[in-house]
C-alpha atoms as an extended CHARMM CRD file, in Angstrom:
* protein
*
       301  EXT
         1         1  UNK       CA             52.7900000000     -226.9060000000       53.5810000000  PROA      1               0.0000000000
         2         2  UNK       CA             51.5270000000     -230.0080000000       51.8620000000  PROA      2               0.0000000000
         3         3  UNK       CA             49.4110000000     -229.5410000000       48.7440000000  PROA      3               0.0000000000
         4         4  UNK       CA             46.9270000000     -232.0310000000       47.3470000000  PROA      4               0.0000000000
         5         5  UNK       CA             46.6840000000     -231.6460000000       43.5990000000  PROA      5               0.0000000000
         6         6  UNK       CA             45.5340000000     -235.1000000000       42.5660000000  PROA      6               0.0000000000
         7         7  UNK       CA             43.8360000000     -237.8820000000       44.4940000000  PROA      7               0.0000000000
         8         8  UNK       CA             43.8080000000     -241.5870000000       43.7340000000  PROA      8               0.0000000000
         9         9  UNK       CA             41.1740000000     -243.2800000000       45.8760000000  PROA      9               0.0000000000
        10        10  UNK       CA             41.4450000000     -246.6890000000       44.2550000000  PROA      10              0.0000000000
        11        11  UNK       CA             38.5590000000     -248.2910000000       46.1800000000  PROA      11              0.0000000000
        12        12  UNK       CA             36.0800000000     -246.0580000000       44.3250000000  PROA      12              0.0000000000
        13        13  UNK       CA             35.6650000000     -245.4000000000       40.5880000000  PROA      13              0.0000000000
        14        14  UNK       CA             36.7710000000     -241.9010000000       39.5990000000  PROA      14              0.0000000000
        15        15  UNK       CA             33.8520000000     -240.2120000000       37.8400000000  PROA      15              0.0000000000
        16        16  UNK       CA             35.4720000000     -236.8810000000       37.0000000000  PROA      16              0.0000000000
        17        17  UNK       CA             38.5260000000     -234.7690000000       37.6230000000  PROA      17              0.0000000000
        18        18  UNK       CA             37.5100000000     -231.1560000000       37.1600000000  PROA      18              0.0000000000
        19        19  UNK       CA             39.3410000000     -227.8900000000       37.4760000000  PROA      19              0.0000000000
        20        20  UNK       CA             39.3900000000     -228.2330000000       41.2740000000  PROA      20              0.0000000000
        21        21  UNK       CA             37.3530000000     -231.2560000000       42.4110000000  PROA      21              0.0000000000
        22        22  UNK       CA             37.8720000000     -235.0000000000       42.1130000000  PROA      22              0.0000000000
        23        23  UNK       CA             34.5540000000     -236.8860000000       42.2400000000  PROA      23              0.0000000000
        24        24  UNK       CA             34.2670000000     -240.5880000000       43.0370000000  PROA      24              0.0000000000
        25        25  UNK       CA             31.3530000000     -242.9870000000       42.8880000000  PROA      25              0.0000000000
        26        26  UNK       CA             31.0100000000     -244.1490000000       46.4890000000  PROA      26              0.0000000000
        27        27  UNK       CA             27.9170000000     -246.3250000000       46.1130000000  PROA      27              0.0000000000
        28        28  UNK       CA             24.5430000000     -246.4370000000       44.3790000000  PROA      28              0.0000000000
        29        29  UNK       CA             23.2690000000     -243.3260000000       46.1280000000  PROA      29              0.0000000000
        30        30  UNK       CA             26.3040000000     -241.2250000000       47.0560000000  PROA      30              0.0000000000
        31        31  UNK       CA             29.4760000000     -239.5690000000       45.8220000000  PROA      31              0.0000000000
        32        32  UNK       CA             32.7730000000     -238.6490000000       47.4280000000  PROA      32              0.0000000000
        33        33  UNK       CA             33.8390000000     -235.1200000000       46.4430000000  PROA      33              0.0000000000
        34        34  UNK       CA             37.4140000000     -234.0760000000       47.1800000000  PROA      34              0.0000000000
        35        35  UNK       CA             38.3140000000     -230.3960000000       46.8100000000  PROA      35              0.0000000000
        36        36  UNK       CA             41.9770000000     -230.2500000000       45.7940000000  PROA      36              0.0000000000
        37        37  UNK       CA             44.4470000000     -227.3870000000       45.8510000000  PROA      37              0.0000000000
        38        38  UNK       CA             44.4460000000     -227.0640000000       42.0720000000  PROA      38              0.0000000000
        39        39  UNK       CA             44.0720000000     -223.4590000000       40.9700000000  PROA      39              0.0000000000
        40        40  UNK       CA             42.2910000000     -222.3980000000       37.8050000000  PROA      40              0.0000000000
        41        41  UNK       CA             41.8400000000     -219.0200000000       36.1820000000  PROA      41              0.0000000000
        42        42  UNK       CA             40.2790000000     -218.1550000000       32.8390000000  PROA      42              0.0000000000
        43        43  UNK       CA             39.2540000000     -221.8360000000       32.6710000000  PROA      43              0.0000000000
        44        44  UNK       CA             42.9030000000     -222.9360000000       32.6450000000  PROA      44              0.0000000000
        45        45  UNK       CA             44.4380000000     -225.0040000000       35.4460000000  PROA      45              0.0000000000
        46        46  UNK       CA             47.6370000000     -223.4580000000       36.7830000000  PROA      46              0.0000000000
        47        47  UNK       CA             50.8030000000     -225.5480000000       36.9750000000  PROA      47              0.0000000000
        48        48  UNK       CA             51.2320000000     -224.7400000000       40.6740000000  PROA      48              0.0000000000
        49        49  UNK       CA             48.8410000000     -225.4360000000       43.5350000000  PROA      49              0.0000000000
        50        50  UNK       CA             47.7330000000     -223.0680000000       46.2960000000  PROA      50              0.0000000000
        51        51  UNK       CA             48.3720000000     -224.9400000000       49.5830000000  PROA      51              0.0000000000
        52        52  UNK       CA             45.2100000000     -225.8320000000       51.5200000000  PROA      52              0.0000000000
        53        53  UNK       CA             43.0190000000     -223.8730000000       49.1210000000  PROA      53              0.0000000000
        54        54  UNK       CA             40.7880000000     -226.9290000000       48.8620000000  PROA      54              0.0000000000
        55        55  UNK       CA             40.2890000000     -227.0160000000       52.6200000000  PROA      55              0.0000000000
        56        56  UNK       CA             39.2570000000     -223.3490000000       52.5910000000  PROA      56              0.0000000000
        57        57  UNK       CA             36.7760000000     -223.8690000000       49.7550000000  PROA      57              0.0000000000
        58        58  UNK       CA             35.2610000000     -226.9400000000       51.3650000000  PROA      58              0.0000000000
        59        59  UNK       CA             34.9290000000     -225.3820000000       54.8150000000  PROA      59              0.0000000000
        60        60  UNK       CA             33.3730000000     -222.1660000000       53.4770000000  PROA      60              0.0000000000
        61        61  UNK       CA             30.8350000000     -224.2110000000       51.5130000000  PROA      61              0.0000000000
        62        62  UNK       CA             29.9590000000     -226.2070000000       54.6450000000  PROA      62              0.0000000000
        63        63  UNK       CA             29.4660000000     -222.9500000000       56.5600000000  PROA      63              0.0000000000
        64        64  UNK       CA             27.0600000000     -221.5220000000       53.9870000000  PROA      64              0.0000000000
        65        65  UNK       CA             25.1280000000     -224.7420000000       53.4690000000  PROA      65              0.0000000000
        66        66  UNK       CA             24.4620000000     -224.9250000000       57.1830000000  PROA      66              0.0000000000
        67        67  UNK       CA             23.3850000000     -221.2840000000       57.2170000000  PROA      67              0.0000000000
        68        68  UNK       CA             21.0810000000     -221.7340000000       54.2270000000  PROA      68              0.0000000000
        69        69  UNK       CA             19.4820000000     -225.0510000000       55.1990000000  PROA      69              0.0000000000
        70        70  UNK       CA             16.1780000000     -223.3580000000       56.0390000000  PROA      70              0.0000000000
        71        71  UNK       CA             16.0760000000     -221.6840000000       52.6110000000  PROA      71              0.0000000000
        72        72  UNK       CA             16.8860000000     -224.6820000000       50.4210000000  PROA      72              0.0000000000
        73        73  UNK       CA             17.9380000000     -228.2920000000       50.9260000000  PROA      73              0.0000000000
        74        74  UNK       CA             21.4550000000     -229.3700000000       49.9420000000  PROA      74              0.0000000000
        75        75  UNK       CA             23.1680000000     -232.5860000000       48.9300000000  PROA      75              0.0000000000
        76        76  UNK       CA             25.4250000000     -233.0510000000       51.9790000000  PROA      76              0.0000000000
        77        77  UNK       CA             25.4680000000     -236.3750000000       53.8160000000  PROA      77              0.0000000000
        78        78  UNK       CA             28.7520000000     -236.3140000000       55.7700000000  PROA      78              0.0000000000
        79        79  UNK       CA             31.7440000000     -234.0020000000       56.1450000000  PROA      79              0.0000000000
        80        80  UNK       CA             33.6060000000     -235.5870000000       59.0830000000  PROA      80              0.0000000000
        81        81  UNK       CA             36.1930000000     -238.0910000000       57.8660000000  PROA      81              0.0000000000
        82        82  UNK       CA             35.8260000000     -240.0020000000       61.1440000000  PROA      82              0.0000000000
        83        83  UNK       CA             32.3630000000     -240.9980000000       59.9490000000  PROA      83              0.0000000000
        84        84  UNK       CA             33.3520000000     -241.8920000000       56.3960000000  PROA      84              0.0000000000
        85        85  UNK       CA             33.0800000000     -245.5430000000       55.3110000000  PROA      85              0.0000000000
        86        86  UNK       CA             35.8760000000     -247.7480000000       56.5970000000  PROA      86              0.0000000000
        87        87  UNK       CA             37.1790000000     -248.4000000000       53.0970000000  PROA      87              0.0000000000
        88        88  UNK       CA             38.2450000000     -244.7300000000       52.9040000000  PROA      88              0.0000000000
        89        89  UNK       CA             40.3090000000     -244.8520000000       56.1120000000  PROA      89              0.0000000000
        90        90  UNK       CA             43.6940000000     -245.2600000000       54.3250000000  PROA      90              0.0000000000
        91        91  UNK       CA             43.1310000000     -241.7940000000       52.8430000000  PROA      91              0.0000000000
        92        92  UNK       CA             41.7810000000     -240.1400000000       56.0100000000  PROA      92              0.0000000000
        93        93  UNK       CA             44.6780000000     -237.6910000000       56.3860000000  PROA      93              0.0000000000
        94        94  UNK       CA             44.4490000000     -236.7050000000       52.7430000000  PROA      94              0.0000000000
        95        95  UNK       CA             40.6780000000     -236.2360000000       52.8940000000  PROA      95              0.0000000000
        96        96  UNK       CA             40.4450000000     -234.4290000000       56.2280000000  PROA      96              0.0000000000
        97        97  UNK       CA             38.8790000000     -230.9950000000       55.8710000000  PROA      97              0.0000000000
        98        98  UNK       CA             38.5840000000     -231.1660000000       52.1040000000  PROA      98              0.0000000000
        99        99  UNK       CA             36.1750000000     -234.0170000000       51.3550000000  PROA      99              0.0000000000
       100       100  UNK       CA             32.4290000000     -234.5670000000       51.6680000000  PROA      100             0.0000000000
       101       101  UNK       CA             30.0230000000     -237.3780000000       50.9750000000  PROA      101             0.0000000000
       102       102  UNK       CA             26.9340000000     -236.1730000000       49.1230000000  PROA      102             0.0000000000
       103       103  UNK       CA             23.7450000000     -237.5460000000       47.6510000000  PROA      103             0.0000000000
       104       104  UNK       CA             23.8620000000     -238.1590000000       43.9300000000  PROA      104             0.0000000000
       105       105  UNK       CA             22.0860000000     -235.4660000000       41.9860000000  PROA      105             0.0000000000
       106       106  UNK       CA             21.3030000000     -234.7440000000       38.3670000000  PROA      106             0.0000000000
       107       107  UNK       CA             22.9690000000     -231.3270000000       37.8720000000  PROA      107             0.0000000000
       108       108  UNK       CA             21.0420000000     -228.6780000000       36.0050000000  PROA      108             0.0000000000
       109       109  UNK       CA             22.8100000000     -227.5850000000       32.7990000000  PROA      109             0.0000000000
       110       110  UNK       CA             22.7190000000     -223.9200000000       33.8410000000  PROA      110             0.0000000000
       111       111  UNK       CA             24.8300000000     -222.0060000000       36.3740000000  PROA      111             0.0000000000
       112       112  UNK       CA             22.8930000000     -219.5220000000       38.4940000000  PROA      112             0.0000000000
       113       113  UNK       CA             24.8400000000     -216.2730000000       38.7190000000  PROA      113             0.0000000000
       114       114  UNK       CA             23.7300000000     -213.3380000000       40.8450000000  PROA      114             0.0000000000
       115       115  UNK       CA             25.3120000000     -209.9200000000       40.3570000000  PROA      115             0.0000000000
       116       116  UNK       CA             24.9400000000     -207.3150000000       43.0860000000  PROA      116             0.0000000000
       117       117  UNK       CA             27.5440000000     -204.9790000000       41.5840000000  PROA      117             0.0000000000
       118       118  UNK       CA             28.6100000000     -204.3890000000       38.0170000000  PROA      118             0.0000000000
       119       119  UNK       CA             32.0780000000     -205.7980000000       37.4730000000  PROA      119             0.0000000000
       120       120  UNK       CA             33.9420000000     -208.4670000000       35.5480000000  PROA      120             0.0000000000
       121       121  UNK       CA             32.2850000000     -209.7950000000       32.3920000000  PROA      121             0.0000000000
       122       122  UNK       CA             29.0720000000     -207.9520000000       33.3090000000  PROA      122             0.0000000000
       123       123  UNK       CA             30.9090000000     -204.6400000000       33.1870000000  PROA      123             0.0000000000
       124       124  UNK       CA             32.3940000000     -205.5100000000       29.7860000000  PROA      124             0.0000000000
       125       125  UNK       CA             28.9550000000     -206.4630000000       28.4370000000  PROA      125             0.0000000000
       126       126  UNK       CA             27.4540000000     -203.2390000000       29.7760000000  PROA      126             0.0000000000
       127       127  UNK       CA             30.1340000000     -201.1090000000       28.1210000000  PROA      127             0.0000000000
       128       128  UNK       CA             29.4690000000     -202.8390000000       24.8190000000  PROA      128             0.0000000000
       129       129  UNK       CA             25.6760000000     -202.9410000000       24.8490000000  PROA      129             0.0000000000
       130       130  UNK       CA             24.2130000000     -201.2320000000       27.9020000000  PROA      130             0.0000000000
       131       131  UNK       CA             22.8900000000     -204.6600000000       28.9290000000  PROA      131             0.0000000000
       132       132  UNK       CA             23.9350000000     -207.6260000000       31.0570000000  PROA      132             0.0000000000
       133       133  UNK       CA             22.4990000000     -211.0020000000       30.0510000000  PROA      133             0.0000000000
       134       134  UNK       CA             19.3370000000     -209.4360000000       28.6690000000  PROA      134             0.0000000000
       135       135  UNK       CA             18.8850000000     -206.9330000000       31.5130000000  PROA      135             0.0000000000
       136       136  UNK       CA             18.8240000000     -203.3530000000       30.2040000000  PROA      136             0.0000000000
       137       137  UNK       CA             20.6150000000     -201.1560000000       32.7570000000  PROA      137             0.0000000000
       138       138  UNK       CA             20.5350000000     -197.3860000000       33.3520000000  PROA      138             0.0000000000
       139       139  UNK       CA             22.8910000000     -195.2640000000       31.2820000000  PROA      139             0.0000000000
       140       140  UNK       CA             26.1790000000     -193.9330000000       32.6440000000  PROA      140             0.0000000000
       141       141  UNK       CA             26.7680000000     -196.5580000000       35.3170000000  PROA      141             0.0000000000
       142       142  UNK       CA             30.3110000000     -196.6320000000       36.6530000000  PROA      142             0.0000000000
       143       143  UNK       CA             32.4440000000     -199.6980000000       37.2130000000  PROA      143             0.0000000000
       144       144  UNK       CA             31.6760000000     -201.4580000000       40.5260000000  PROA      144             0.0000000000
       145       145  UNK       CA             28.3560000000     -199.6190000000       40.9450000000  PROA      145             0.0000000000
       146       146  UNK       CA             25.7810000000     -201.3580000000       43.1260000000  PROA      146             0.0000000000
       147       147  UNK       CA             22.8760000000     -202.9600000000       41.2820000000  PROA      147             0.0000000000
       148       148  UNK       CA             19.5030000000     -202.5670000000       42.9690000000  PROA      148             0.0000000000
       149       149  UNK       CA             17.9130000000     -205.0120000000       42.8320000000  PROA      149             0.0000000000
       150       150  UNK       CA             20.5780000000     -207.6430000000       42.2740000000  PROA      150             0.0000000000
       151       151  UNK       CA             20.4230000000     -209.3480000000       38.8770000000  PROA      151             0.0000000000
       152       152  UNK       CA             19.9700000000     -213.0240000000       38.1020000000  PROA      152             0.0000000000
       153       153  UNK       CA             22.2180000000     -213.6690000000       35.0890000000  PROA      153             0.0000000000
       154       154  UNK       CA             22.4580000000     -217.3760000000       34.2400000000  PROA      154             0.0000000000
       155       155  UNK       CA             25.0890000000     -219.0270000000       32.0860000000  PROA      155             0.0000000000
       156       156  UNK       CA             25.6270000000     -222.3140000000       30.3400000000  PROA      156             0.0000000000
       157       157  UNK       CA             27.9400000000     -224.9110000000       31.9210000000  PROA      157             0.0000000000
       158       158  UNK       CA             30.8680000000     -225.4970000000       29.6110000000  PROA      158             0.0000000000
       159       159  UNK       CA             33.0190000000     -228.6060000000       29.4410000000  PROA      159             0.0000000000
       160       160  UNK       CA             36.4560000000     -228.5650000000       31.0730000000  PROA      160             0.0000000000
       161       161  UNK       CA             38.7140000000     -226.1710000000       29.1780000000  PROA      161             0.0000000000
       162       162  UNK       CA             35.8000000000     -224.3790000000       27.5170000000  PROA      162             0.0000000000
       163       163  UNK       CA             34.2110000000     -221.0730000000       28.5030000000  PROA      163             0.0000000000
       164       164  UNK       CA             30.7610000000     -220.6570000000       30.0170000000  PROA      164             0.0000000000
       165       165  UNK       CA             28.3670000000     -218.5400000000       27.9650000000  PROA      165             0.0000000000
       166       166  UNK       CA             26.1470000000     -215.8820000000       29.5170000000  PROA      166             0.0000000000
       167       167  UNK       CA             22.5140000000     -216.3730000000       28.5750000000  PROA      167             0.0000000000
       168       168  UNK       CA             19.2550000000     -214.5400000000       29.1770000000  PROA      168             0.0000000000
       169       169  UNK       CA             16.6230000000     -215.5400000000       31.7150000000  PROA      169             0.0000000000
       170       170  UNK       CA             14.3770000000     -216.4320000000       28.7950000000  PROA      170             0.0000000000
       171       171  UNK       CA             16.9930000000     -218.7820000000       27.3750000000  PROA      171             0.0000000000
       172       172  UNK       CA             17.4440000000     -220.3830000000       30.8040000000  PROA      172             0.0000000000
       173       173  UNK       CA             13.6900000000     -221.0220000000       30.9060000000  PROA      173             0.0000000000
       174       174  UNK       CA             13.8780000000     -222.6920000000       27.5010000000  PROA      174             0.0000000000
       175       175  UNK       CA             16.6670000000     -224.9880000000       28.7440000000  PROA      175             0.0000000000
       176       176  UNK       CA             15.2630000000     -225.7710000000       32.2010000000  PROA      176             0.0000000000
       177       177  UNK       CA             11.5420000000     -225.3070000000       31.7520000000  PROA      177             0.0000000000
       178       178  UNK       CA              9.7900000000     -222.2490000000       33.1640000000  PROA      178             0.0000000000
       179       179  UNK       CA              8.9300000000     -223.7090000000       36.5730000000  PROA      179             0.0000000000
       180       180  UNK       CA             12.4740000000     -224.8650000000       37.3470000000  PROA      180             0.0000000000
       181       181  UNK       CA             13.9490000000     -221.6370000000       35.9800000000  PROA      181             0.0000000000
       182       182  UNK       CA             11.7250000000     -219.5520000000       38.2610000000  PROA      182             0.0000000000
       183       183  UNK       CA             12.6410000000     -221.7250000000       41.2590000000  PROA      183             0.0000000000
       184       184  UNK       CA             16.4130000000     -221.4080000000       40.7980000000  PROA      184             0.0000000000
       185       185  UNK       CA             16.1460000000     -217.6770000000       40.0820000000  PROA      185             0.0000000000
       186       186  UNK       CA             14.0850000000     -216.9790000000       43.1870000000  PROA      186             0.0000000000
       187       187  UNK       CA             16.2270000000     -219.2330000000       45.3600000000  PROA      187             0.0000000000
       188       188  UNK       CA             19.5290000000     -217.8450000000       44.0410000000  PROA      188             0.0000000000
       189       189  UNK       CA             18.4360000000     -214.2770000000       44.7380000000  PROA      189             0.0000000000
       190       190  UNK       CA             17.2500000000     -215.2410000000       48.2330000000  PROA      190             0.0000000000
       191       191  UNK       CA             20.5590000000     -216.9670000000       49.0170000000  PROA      191             0.0000000000
       192       192  UNK       CA             22.5070000000     -214.0100000000       47.7010000000  PROA      192             0.0000000000
       193       193  UNK       CA             20.5930000000     -211.4710000000       49.7650000000  PROA      193             0.0000000000
       194       194  UNK       CA             21.0520000000     -213.5740000000       52.9140000000  PROA      194             0.0000000000
       195       195  UNK       CA             24.7760000000     -213.8680000000       52.2240000000  PROA      195             0.0000000000
       196       196  UNK       CA             25.1120000000     -210.1830000000       51.3540000000  PROA      196             0.0000000000
       197       197  UNK       CA             23.5360000000     -209.1920000000       54.6700000000  PROA      197             0.0000000000
       198       198  UNK       CA             25.7350000000     -211.6090000000       56.6510000000  PROA      198             0.0000000000
       199       199  UNK       CA             28.9250000000     -210.4940000000       54.9050000000  PROA      199             0.0000000000
       200       200  UNK       CA             28.1090000000     -206.7780000000       55.1440000000  PROA      200             0.0000000000
       201       201  UNK       CA             27.9100000000     -207.0430000000       58.9290000000  PROA      201             0.0000000000
       202       202  UNK       CA             31.5090000000     -208.3420000000       58.7890000000  PROA      202             0.0000000000
       203       203  UNK       CA             32.8670000000     -205.7190000000       56.4290000000  PROA      203             0.0000000000
       204       204  UNK       CA             32.7110000000     -207.7000000000       53.2020000000  PROA      204             0.0000000000
       205       205  UNK       CA             30.7900000000     -206.8640000000       50.0440000000  PROA      205             0.0000000000
       206       206  UNK       CA             29.6260000000     -209.8870000000       48.0580000000  PROA      206             0.0000000000
       207       207  UNK       CA             29.8520000000     -208.3990000000       44.5810000000  PROA      207             0.0000000000
       208       208  UNK       CA             28.6210000000     -211.4820000000       42.7460000000  PROA      208             0.0000000000
       209       209  UNK       CA             28.4620000000     -215.2400000000       43.0650000000  PROA      209             0.0000000000
       210       210  UNK       CA             27.1960000000     -218.3820000000       41.3750000000  PROA      210             0.0000000000
       211       211  UNK       CA             25.1070000000     -221.2880000000       42.6070000000  PROA      211             0.0000000000
       212       212  UNK       CA             24.4790000000     -224.7230000000       41.1880000000  PROA      212             0.0000000000
       213       213  UNK       CA             21.4080000000     -226.8840000000       41.6030000000  PROA      213             0.0000000000
       214       214  UNK       CA             20.6340000000     -230.5190000000       40.9200000000  PROA      214             0.0000000000
       215       215  UNK       CA             17.6410000000     -232.7890000000       41.1160000000  PROA      215             0.0000000000
       216       216  UNK       CA             17.5080000000     -235.4200000000       43.8820000000  PROA      216             0.0000000000
       217       217  UNK       CA             14.4310000000     -237.6580000000       43.9790000000  PROA      217             0.0000000000
       218       218  UNK       CA             12.6440000000     -235.0920000000       41.8600000000  PROA      218             0.0000000000
       219       219  UNK       CA             13.4760000000     -232.1680000000       44.1710000000  PROA      219             0.0000000000
       220       220  UNK       CA             15.7100000000     -229.2520000000       43.1930000000  PROA      220             0.0000000000
       221       221  UNK       CA             18.6140000000     -229.0970000000       45.6320000000  PROA      221             0.0000000000
       222       222  UNK       CA             21.6530000000     -226.8720000000       46.2260000000  PROA      222             0.0000000000
       223       223  UNK       CA             24.8590000000     -228.6710000000       45.1900000000  PROA      223             0.0000000000
       224       224  UNK       CA             28.5800000000     -228.1050000000       44.5810000000  PROA      224             0.0000000000
       225       225  UNK       CA             30.3900000000     -225.1150000000       46.1020000000  PROA      225             0.0000000000
       226       226  UNK       CA             28.6220000000     -222.1730000000       47.7350000000  PROA      226             0.0000000000
       227       227  UNK       CA             29.9060000000     -218.5980000000       48.0690000000  PROA      227             0.0000000000
       228       228  UNK       CA             33.5790000000     -219.4920000000       47.9900000000  PROA      228             0.0000000000
       229       229  UNK       CA             36.4530000000     -217.2770000000       46.8180000000  PROA      229             0.0000000000
       230       230  UNK       CA             36.4640000000     -219.3900000000       43.6390000000  PROA      230             0.0000000000
       231       231  UNK       CA             32.8000000000     -218.7890000000       42.8430000000  PROA      231             0.0000000000
       232       232  UNK       CA             32.3470000000     -215.2470000000       44.2150000000  PROA      232             0.0000000000
       233       233  UNK       CA             33.8750000000     -211.8060000000       44.3730000000  PROA      233             0.0000000000
       234       234  UNK       CA             34.4440000000     -210.5800000000       47.9440000000  PROA      234             0.0000000000
       235       235  UNK       CA             35.4600000000     -206.9370000000       48.4200000000  PROA      235             0.0000000000
       236       236  UNK       CA             36.5690000000     -205.2080000000       51.6550000000  PROA      236             0.0000000000
       237       237  UNK       CA             33.7710000000     -202.7170000000       52.3440000000  PROA      237             0.0000000000
       238       238  UNK       CA             36.0210000000     -200.0960000000       53.9120000000  PROA      238             0.0000000000
       239       239  UNK       CA             37.9840000000     -199.7720000000       50.6520000000  PROA      239             0.0000000000
       240       240  UNK       CA             35.0130000000     -199.7800000000       48.2880000000  PROA      240             0.0000000000
       241       241  UNK       CA             34.7930000000     -196.8870000000       45.8420000000  PROA      241             0.0000000000
       242       242  UNK       CA             32.6810000000     -196.7380000000       42.7120000000  PROA      242             0.0000000000
       243       243  UNK       CA             34.3660000000     -196.0230000000       39.3910000000  PROA      243             0.0000000000
       244       244  UNK       CA             37.2500000000     -198.4880000000       39.6070000000  PROA      244             0.0000000000
       245       245  UNK       CA             38.1310000000     -202.1210000000       40.1910000000  PROA      245             0.0000000000
       246       246  UNK       CA             38.2590000000     -203.3380000000       43.7980000000  PROA      246             0.0000000000
       247       247  UNK       CA             40.7400000000     -205.2570000000       45.9080000000  PROA      247             0.0000000000
       248       248  UNK       CA             39.3950000000     -208.7450000000       46.4920000000  PROA      248             0.0000000000
       249       249  UNK       CA             39.4980000000     -211.6520000000       48.9430000000  PROA      249             0.0000000000
       250       250  UNK       CA             39.2750000000     -214.0670000000       46.0380000000  PROA      250             0.0000000000
       251       251  UNK       CA             41.0130000000     -215.1910000000       42.8660000000  PROA      251             0.0000000000
       252       252  UNK       CA             40.7020000000     -211.7290000000       41.2750000000  PROA      252             0.0000000000
       253       253  UNK       CA             44.1820000000     -210.9730000000       42.6370000000  PROA      253             0.0000000000
       254       254  UNK       CA             45.5060000000     -213.9120000000       40.6260000000  PROA      254             0.0000000000
       255       255  UNK       CA             43.4800000000     -212.9220000000       37.5480000000  PROA      255             0.0000000000
       256       256  UNK       CA             44.9390000000     -209.4060000000       37.7370000000  PROA      256             0.0000000000
       257       257  UNK       CA             48.4790000000     -210.8020000000       37.9460000000  PROA      257             0.0000000000
       258       258  UNK       CA             47.8260000000     -213.0880000000       34.9830000000  PROA      258             0.0000000000
       259       259  UNK       CA             46.3240000000     -210.2380000000       32.9640000000  PROA      259             0.0000000000
       260       260  UNK       CA             49.6130000000     -208.3650000000       33.3680000000  PROA      260             0.0000000000
       261       261  UNK       CA             51.5570000000     -211.2800000000       31.8660000000  PROA      261             0.0000000000
       262       262  UNK       CA             52.1980000000     -211.9060000000       28.1430000000  PROA      262             0.0000000000
       263       263  UNK       CA             49.7140000000     -214.7850000000       28.0660000000  PROA      263             0.0000000000
       264       264  UNK       CA             46.8790000000     -215.5490000000       25.6280000000  PROA      264             0.0000000000
       265       265  UNK       CA             44.6760000000     -217.3230000000       28.2260000000  PROA      265             0.0000000000
       266       266  UNK       CA             45.3510000000     -220.7010000000       26.6240000000  PROA      266             0.0000000000
       267       267  UNK       CA             47.3390000000     -223.6250000000       28.0800000000  PROA      267             0.0000000000
       268       268  UNK       CA             50.0600000000     -223.6800000000       29.1710000000  PROA      268             0.0000000000
       269       269  UNK       CA             49.6940000000     -220.9000000000       31.7550000000  PROA      269             0.0000000000
       270       270  UNK       CA             52.6480000000     -218.9000000000       33.0620000000  PROA      270             0.0000000000
       271       271  UNK       CA             54.3820000000     -220.2000000000       36.1780000000  PROA      271             0.0000000000
       272       272  UNK       CA             53.1680000000     -218.5840000000       39.3910000000  PROA      272             0.0000000000
       273       273  UNK       CA             55.8510000000     -216.9270000000       41.5480000000  PROA      273             0.0000000000
       274       274  UNK       CA             56.0700000000     -218.0050000000       45.1770000000  PROA      274             0.0000000000
       275       275  UNK       CA             54.8130000000     -214.6300000000       46.3720000000  PROA      275             0.0000000000
       276       276  UNK       CA             51.7050000000     -214.8130000000       44.1490000000  PROA      276             0.0000000000
       277       277  UNK       CA             50.8770000000     -218.2720000000       45.4950000000  PROA      277             0.0000000000
       278       278  UNK       CA             51.3720000000     -217.1210000000       49.0960000000  PROA      278             0.0000000000
       279       279  UNK       CA             49.2920000000     -213.9610000000       48.5860000000  PROA      279             0.0000000000
       280       280  UNK       CA             46.4740000000     -215.9280000000       46.9730000000  PROA      280             0.0000000000
       281       281  UNK       CA             46.4750000000     -218.4800000000       49.7970000000  PROA      281             0.0000000000
       282       282  UNK       CA             46.3790000000     -215.6760000000       52.3470000000  PROA      282             0.0000000000
       283       283  UNK       CA             43.3920000000     -213.9950000000       50.7050000000  PROA      283             0.0000000000
       284       284  UNK       CA             41.4000000000     -217.2370000000       50.7100000000  PROA      284             0.0000000000
       285       285  UNK       CA             42.1120000000     -217.8960000000       54.3870000000  PROA      285             0.0000000000
       286       286  UNK       CA             41.3390000000     -214.2840000000       55.3100000000  PROA      286             0.0000000000
       287       287  UNK       CA             37.9610000000     -214.5440000000       53.5870000000  PROA      287             0.0000000000
       288       288  UNK       CA             37.1540000000     -217.6880000000       55.5890000000  PROA      288             0.0000000000
       289       289  UNK       CA             38.1350000000     -216.0690000000       58.9010000000  PROA      289             0.0000000000
       290       290  UNK       CA             36.1020000000     -212.9060000000       58.3110000000  PROA      290             0.0000000000
       291       291  UNK       CA             32.9880000000     -214.6440000000       56.9730000000  PROA      291             0.0000000000
       292       292  UNK       CA             32.8220000000     -217.4080000000       59.5720000000  PROA      292             0.0000000000
       293       293  UNK       CA             34.3700000000     -215.6400000000       62.5580000000  PROA      293             0.0000000000
       294       294  UNK       CA             36.7270000000     -218.5890000000       63.0110000000  PROA      294             0.0000000000
       295       295  UNK       CA             40.3400000000     -219.2650000000       62.1870000000  PROA      295             0.0000000000
       296       296  UNK       CA             40.8210000000     -222.1310000000       59.7790000000  PROA      296             0.0000000000
       297       297  UNK       CA             42.1140000000     -225.2880000000       61.4470000000  PROA      297             0.0000000000
       298       298  UNK       CA             44.4460000000     -226.9500000000       58.9820000000  PROA      298             0.0000000000
       299       299  UNK       CA             45.1060000000     -230.6820000000       58.9550000000  PROA      299             0.0000000000
       300       300  UNK       CA             48.3470000000     -231.6810000000       60.6030000000  PROA      300             0.0000000000
       301       301  UNK       CA             49.9240000000     -233.5640000000       57.7230000000  PROA      301             0.0000000000
């Protein structure tokens, strides 16, 4: 399998190279976003790639954005490389399946996290304080318990290599302004409930996820990735049991492996064994197949 870890589209200025995505300035109004096979965990980029992970992430995002288009507008302009500008044609094979052209947006400085189950950092916060991002929760909850209703728990957006910080809804309103904060909270919860219902019918629990919004021509718009295995926790419903951690169709498998290693969560990360890479790739592709009802068509390169 070929992996794409770094792109060099020299006909467009590179604006940023993040943990996973390379973003290029295409023209005055649009960007080219390429989702690579780079793998990050604990805000550290792994030395090894996960083959075609970027294709999975991109295709899942396209699926959800199409499904959600009646709930909120998104930044997508084109996802078919055959319709990309001619100047990108030398990179068509490299971009196929993993690149999109989007409208430029001014990203909001807050990530919109929705938690439908108590796990991860939320579980740690609850054990320490009985709260999650300012939400006081009932006593004696168990790990992986369902939260009804789901919680909106925003966070700051940290620079590459830094850690996001959970914040309260009140703090998010101070950063964004109350009107924008209410819009992204309401919209995030609506998107989550729609996704939770869709996934549940296919045997997947969406434990939590994050959304990002940006402003385009004054309008708040859904941007970036949506309900991918990188930005969400997906659990097989038939194996769900409260009181313990859950098997996942996402990067939690990799996080668990890394947690078992003698590593301080700072660069450089440990090398990933072949079997860990293959298992991670398989979980991502399985999530795509179950959620969309389609097998992933991989580029022939």
